[in-house]
C-alpha angles and dihedrals in degrees: 000000000000123000117233116249112256118233092242091052092051090047091050092051090049091050092050091049090050091050091049091051090049091050091048090050091049090050091051091048091048090052090050091048090048090052090049090048090053091049091049090050091051091048091050090052090050091050091049091052090048091048091053090049092049092048090051092048091049091048091050093046091048090051091047092049091048091048090048091051090049091050091048091050092050091047091051091048090049091049091048090049091049091051090048091050090048091050092048091048091049091048090048091049092050090049091049092049095051096046092048093062 
């Protein structure tokens, strides 16, 4: 015939079952945290790639702006030089015309 379960034995089985449930829950939570950690790592890598791209774009646009300013400055200098030459030529022509009379 079977022996009745003692109260301490039932309590011990219940405690073990509770501990096993807690361990299983901790394992599940660890797995979820590990998955989130992997996703965060991937997102960080993506952000770092984007940051490098943005820095490169900024560097290129800064270079382009500087080059554009330099071209504008050269163009203005060329125009000023052309006006000066034209003024000198006009002055030279007027001097030649008055001395030839």
